[in-house]
C-alpha positions, -999 to 999 in steps of 0.1 A, spaced: -362 132 -49 -353 98 -36 -325 111 -14 -345 141 -2 -348 128 34 -311 116 36 -287 131 61 -254 117 48 -225 139 59 -245 157 85 -239 156 124 -269 154 148 -271 161 186 -301 146 203 -308 154 241 -325 131 263 -316 101 240 -313 75 269 -348 61 263 -382 67 246 -387 89 217 -351 104 221 -336 69 216 -359 63 186 -348 96 172 -310 88 176 -317 55 157 -337 72 129 -312 99 123 -283 75 122 -302 52 97 -307 82 76 -269 86 73 -262 112 101 -234 109 127 -253 111 159 -241 125 193 -265 118 221 -265 135 255 -284 127 289 -280 124 325 -283 86 326 -250 73 311 -261 37 313 -291 44 293 -270 64 267 -247 34 264 -276 12 257 -289 36 229 -253 38 215 -253 0 214 -283 -1 193 -271 24 167 -238 6 165 -256 -27 160 -276 -12 132 -243 2 116 -247 38 126 -220 63 140 -226 75 174 -210 89 206 -224 95 238 -219 123 265 -231 132 299 -253 163 297 -274 184 321 -296 204 297 -304 229 326 -267 240 325 -252 261 298 -217 251 308 -227 213 305 -243 219 270 -211 237 259 -189 209 271 -211 182 254 -211 202 220 -174 205 223 -172 167 228 -194 160 198 -177 183 175 -143 170 184 -157 135 175 -177 141 145 -172 177 134 -195 208 134 -232 202 143 -259 205 116 -290 194 134 -301 196 171 -331 177 184 -342 192 218 -360 162 231 -352 162 269 -383 167 290 -401 158 321 -437 155 331 -446 159 368 -481 155 378 -492 183 400 -524 203 404 -517 241 401 -528 247 437 -505 219 451 -475 224 429 -448 239 449 -421 263 433 -394 239 433 -414 215 411 -427 243 389 -391 254 384 -378 217 378 -405 214 349 -397 246 333 -359 245 335 -359 210 319 -388 215 293 -384 252 283 -351 269 295 -332 239 284 -345 242 249 -334 278 249 -299 271 262 -292 242 239 -305 262 208 -287 293 217 -253 274 221 -261 257 187 -267 291 169 -237 308 186 -214 281 172 -230 284 137 -225 321 136 -188 320 151 -177 297 123 -197 317 97 -218 285 88 -251 295 72 -276 268 78 -287 241 103 -318 226 116 -332 228 151 -361 204 160 -378 211 192 -401 183 209 -434 200 220 -466 181 228 -504 182 220 -508 193 256 -493 227 245 -528 232 229 -550 205 247 -555 202 283 -556 175 310 -560 177 348 -529 177 369 -505 187 342 -508 225 343 -471 232 346 -463 207 319 -489 222 296 -474 257 303 -439 247 296 -447 230 263 -469 259 252 -438 279 258 -417 256 236 -440 263 206 -436 300 212 -400 297 216 -398 278 183 -416 306 164 -392 333 180 -362 313 171 -375 309 135 -381 347 134 -346 356 148 -324 330 133 -341 325 98 -318 351 85 -289 330 93 -303 302 74 -311 282 106 -345 267 105 -363 260 137 -394 237 138 -412 216 164 -430 183 166 -460 180 190 -463 143 196 -498 128 210 -495 96 231 -466 72 224 -452 45 244 -426 60 266 -413 61 303 -436 91 309 -467 71 297 -457 36 312 -487 19 325 -511 46 314 -526 28 286 -535 -2 306 -556 18 331 -595 24 325 -585 60 320 -561 52 294 -584 30 276 -610 55 276 -587 81 264 -576 60 234 -612 57 223 -614 94 220 -586 95 197 -599 92 159 -573 65 153 -586 47 183 -551 39 196 -519 54 206 -491 61 183 -463 37 174 -428 51 174 -421 44 137 -449 68 130 -429 98 141 -398 89 121 -412 106 90 -420 140 106 -385 139 123 -366 132 90 -388 159 72 -378 186 97 -342 176 101 -334 172 64 -336 194 34 -370 181 25 -382 210 48 -361 236 33 -389 262 32 -404 252 66 -395 274 96 -416 281 127 -438 251 119 -453 228 146 -460 193 132 -487 175 152 -484 138 153 -513 125 172 -537 104 154 -561 132 152 -564 136 190 -567 174 190 -595 171 164 -618 152 187 -654 168 190 -661 188 220 
């Protein structure tokens, strides 16, 4: 039981790993023994993440990636497999927010949010499964990053909320279709954690008031999402498929 969360001998790919939770996920997976490939559009940020993984003694490679492009995903996965071997774990972390009221949101903004938050999850997961099936590899774990706003609501975030709700339903559809292949698909729905998306929010009166509505009376700290990630990435969750693990300090439990 002491090694149930270990990932020795596994290869993981993390999208959007240049900063925030994606960077943290890469560090956590590497610390658990996985070889980690990281992808994103900001190469300088990926290099920073890779340096941190290397400093901690982990194995890492980084590759430019546009998650909205199936060709870019295939090229990135090729690079990761040439470097570390077949992929065992995919963390679909890349995402954008984009504040826009539904009435004022234009089609380009809507499409940009859905292409990155929802379509990209499907594209990367589809490529992952195609490779598993082509190589006759039974197994693998996909971890999609959703949000508590898939179930909660906030003014000005309608497109984001809808895109993350779709991620949760996609997770269930993937679990249903790919479970017979031995591939497990689960999701994490984080509450509010420090990140580029939330930078400055918690210092505003609105942010302070929001924290007081959370039963924990604070936002999350990044280490508090490490356990849920390792649970879903490792064999510790061997009978979990289609689950959404909420990590929000009880935010969604607040009284109406």
